[in-house]
N, C-alpha and C positions, 0 to 999 in steps of 0.2 A: 423319335430320337432314341438311339441305343445308348445304354449306360454300361460302361466297362469298368469293373473293379480291378485295381492293380495295387501291388506293393511298392511300386516305383513312384518317385516324385518327378521324373521326366519320362515322357512316353513318346513314341514315334507313331504317327497315324498316316496311313496311305489310302484310306477309304475302304480297305478290305475287299476291293472288287478286282484285284489283279490289274490287268491292263486297262480296265474300265474305272479304276479308282481315281485318286488325285495325287499330285506330287507329295512325296513324303515330307511331313513337317514334324519337328520336335516341339513338344508342348510341355511347359513347366507347370506343375500342379501347385507350386507354392504361391502365395502363402495360405490360400484357402483350402488346399487339399483336393481341389477339383478344377477342371478346365474343360471348355467345349472347343472342339475342333472348328476352326473358321471355315473349312471347306465342306465337311459332311455333317456337322452338328453332333457328332458322337460326343457323349459326355464321359470323361475319364475321372474316376473318383478313387482317391487313395483309400485302401482297405481300412486303415485306422480312422479316417474321417467318416467313412460309411458306418463303421461300428458306433461311433459317437453320436452321429446325427440320424441314423436310420437310412433306409434306402430312399433314393430319389423317386418322387412320384412319376409314374409313366402317364403321359398325356396322349390322347388319340391325335392323329394328324388332323389338321384343319380341313373342314369341308370346303369344296370349291370346285 
C-alpha cells in the first residue's frame, strides 16, 4: 500500500497507471485527515495529520 502525503483535504485518484489505472475518484480526507482509495488502496494523508501522528507504518504485502 502506497502512502501519499498531501496538503489538500480532497484528492483525486486514478490509480497512477495511465490507461491501466482505474476510474478517477474524488476522495474526502475529512474528518480524520486520511482516506484509502477503494480501488487501489493508496492511502492519502493530509500533511498536518501526518506531522501530528507520525508516518503510517508500511506493511509488507501478504504472502500467498
